[in-house]
N, C-alpha and C positions, 0 to 999 in steps of 0.2 A: 367479724366482716370488715368489709374496707368501702369507703367511698372512692369511686372512680369518677376520676373527673378529665374530661378532655375537652381541650382545649385547642383550637385551630389544628387538629388530629395530632397532639400530644398528649400522651396520659401518663396521670402523675397520682401515686396512691399513697391516702392520709386514715388515720384510726376515724374508726365510728365503731358506735354500736350495734349496731343490728341489720340494719340492709346497704344495700347496693347502689349510688348514688351515681345517675348517669347524665354529667351536665355540662353545659357551655358558659361558660360565665365572659367574652370577649367580643364585645360589642362590634367592635371594629374588626374582626372576622365576619361575624354569624348575622348583623342588623343591617339590611340595606334599605332604608329608609329612603334615601336618595337616589332617581334616576337621574341616567346622562341627562345633565344640564341641556346637553343639546333636544331633547325631544320637550322639553319646554315650550309651551303655546308664547308665541311672542310679544314681549310687552308684563308679560308674570313671572318674569326670572325671581325680582326680590318678593312676593307674597310667595311663592312654592318655598323657597331657601329660609323664609324667616318658620314657613308650618313645617317645612323638615326640619328646622334645628328643633322645634316643638315637638317632634315626635322623637329626636335624638333625646329630649333630656327627659320624657317620660321614660322611653326603657330604658333608659341609662340608671337611673335612678330608680325606677324599683330596683335593680339590684344594688343600688349603694343606699341604702335610709339616711346618710347625711347628706347625700345631694349629688352631686356631678361637679368636678372643675371645670373652668376655663379651658384649660389646658385640653382635658381626655375631651372635651369638644371640638376642641380644633385639630385633634387631630384624630379624630372617628369622622367628621365629615370631611376631613381634606379642603376644608378650605381658610383663610388668610384671618388669622387673630382681630385684626379689627374689623372684618367684616361679622363675624360672629358676636364680637364684641356689642357691637352693634345693633345688630339683631337681638340680642338679649338682651341689651338695655329698653329695646321698642316692646319686647315680651312683658320685662318684669313691668313696663309702667301700664300696660293693656291687662295684668294684672295675671295674665297666663301661666307667668312663672313667675316665682318667686326667689330671692337672693338670701340665703343664708348668711348672718353675722353672729360673730368675728368669721368664719371660716369664705364667704365671698361663694361656697358654693349654691348649685342649681338646683331647682325641682321643683314641682309641678305646682300653680298657683292656686287663688280659690275660685279665679273665673275658668279654669282649665276643669274644676272637678263642677262646678256647675251647670256649664257644658257639657259635660258628660250625663248630669241627672237629667239634662233636658232630652238627651240623645235617646237615652236609654228607655224614656218613654213611648213604648210601643216600637220604635224605630229597628232594634234587632230583633228581628219576629224570626230570622233561622238559629239565632242564639238562643231565645226563649222555647222554642220548640225543641233544641236539641237540650236542654238543662236535663231533661230526667232520660232519654237516651242517651247521654255522654256517662251519668251516674251507674247505667245498667251495666254499657257496657266495660267500663271501670271496676266493679265490681264481680264480673262474670269471669273477665280475665285475666284481673290482677296487676295489670298494669296501666299505664298511662291513655287518654283517651284525648280526641283534639277533634276541633273544628277551624278549618281555616276556611276562609271566603275569599273569593276574586276579587280584585281589584285590576281591571287592565290584562295587564301583563306580569302582574305580581301577586301573591296570595299573603294576607294578615289571618296571624293566628288568636284568635277571637278568644276563643273558651279552652281550657283545658280539663281534666277532671282526673286526680291522682287514685290509681288502685292501691288493693291493701296486700297485693304480693312483693316481691323481696325485691323489686328493681324499682326507685325512681328517675324516669325518664326525662332530664328537664333538656333537651336537646333543641325541642321547642316550648318557647311561652307566649302567654299572650302581649301583643304588643308587636312580634316580631314581623316581620315583612322579609320576603324571599321570591326571589322571581318563578312563576311557575314551572313543575317540574322540579325543584328543590325542596326535595321530603316526599312520603308518600301518598297525603291528601292531596296537597297541588301537585303530585305527578298525575293524580288520578282526573284533577282538574283541565288539564294541559290533556290529554288523553282524547278525553271528550271531545276536544273542540275537530274541526275537520282538517283536511292536511291542510290548506290555506292560510288557517287560523294559527294554525301549529308553527306554519314558518312565521307568521309576522311577528308571531310572541317570540320566537330566536330572534329575529333580526331585532325586535326593539330591547332585550334585554343584553344584548348581547358583548356589552361596555361594562354592566353591570356582574356577569358569570367571569369576570377575568377574580373575581373574588372566592369563585366555586370551581378550582380545577380542575374537576372531577369531573364535569361537567360541559365538556368540550356539545357542539352541536351532533355531532354522529352517535355521542352516549345517549343524550336525549331521545333522538331519532330513536336508537335501537329501543331504550326502554319505555316510549310511546309504544313501538308496537308489541312488546311483550305483557302491558298492560293490557291491550287493546284484546288480545288473545288470550290470555289469563279470564279476562272480565276485573280483576281488581291490581290495583298499584302494590308494588315492592319496594321499598327502598331498602336495600341490599347494605349498606356501611357506607352510603357514598356521601351522605350528608355530613353525618359525624361520624368517625370509624368505631366500629362496636354498636350502633344505633342500629336494630332494625324495625321498621314500619311495613303495618297493611293498609291499603287505602281505599275507598270509594268514592264515588262523585254524588253529590247531589245537585239537581237540576228544577229549575221554575217550572211555571204551567206554562213556557213557551219548551219548554224540553232542552232548554240553554244550561249548560253547568255552570253552578254558580258555587260551590264551595266544594271542602272535601271532606270525608269525616275520617279519621284512623285513629290505631294502635300504636304504640310503639313500646319497646323492648331492647332485648340483647340477644344478639345471634341463637345463644344456645337455646331460647324460648321461642324461636320462630322458626321450626322445623317445617317442611313441606305438609306434612296433614293439621298442624296446629295453625296456618297463615290458611289451610283452607278452609277451617274452624271459625276463625276471625274474621276472614274475608263473608263469609256467610252471613254470621252476625251483624257484622257493620254494612250490609246488604240491607239486612229486614230494619235496622234501626234508621236507616238511610231512608228506606221509603217513608218507615214513620215521621219522620221530620218534615222530609215534604208533603204528604197529607197536611200538616197542622201550620206549616208553614207557607206552601208553594202552591197548594190545589187553590 
């Protein structure tokens, strides 16, 4: 068997013992934590940039146990080195980031861990309600199940559950944030909005979608129409080539789309019949999660 690693659309093969790992590990390509700065409310730019940097440290260090370097953060954020360094110094001083010695690399600090512990106490009702359904989805399908939560015109991956099958799909990981419409769960959320809201979302992240060349407005509108007609979203390799996913929407008490539930694998395991079966199971689990968390 091989590990199939897909980074920014390129595939390389490496030896492995048992399973196929469909993965991405290029934060500069797949992590969109920084919205267009033109969208920042007046007077909040410095705060939002520091929070964006905190997000980047968290997500990038997730895949780098030794921490992330200043140069990596500068390259990924696209911000000047002095600005990044000043923000990091403030975050280190406040305890949200720590700098390893003697390497000088950065990762989340104790204060961030404490904040996460406090936030976990009842704040993530969707995530708590989704725990058992995600496990069931992953075990029954053999593939990887995801929960993505809407944040304005973006979707944040908050939970994943790997199945026992031959594919490990890491095209999305906890902490990854992408514009609505990118990926199956996120597309399900976008498609559940009305036409005016869809147009607003497309305008809001037009700049961010420079990183997603396969997702122009015409493509997203076509995908929205297909999702509405099918009753579920299909990501047929547009996000990461070779990675296919099926997703459905989760709604709150008022019927508003708040999250997406999805399963991802490879094209060979996503034929029409199996997609229909997965969509039906996703809908059942979505209703269960809504009953637990949203009703």
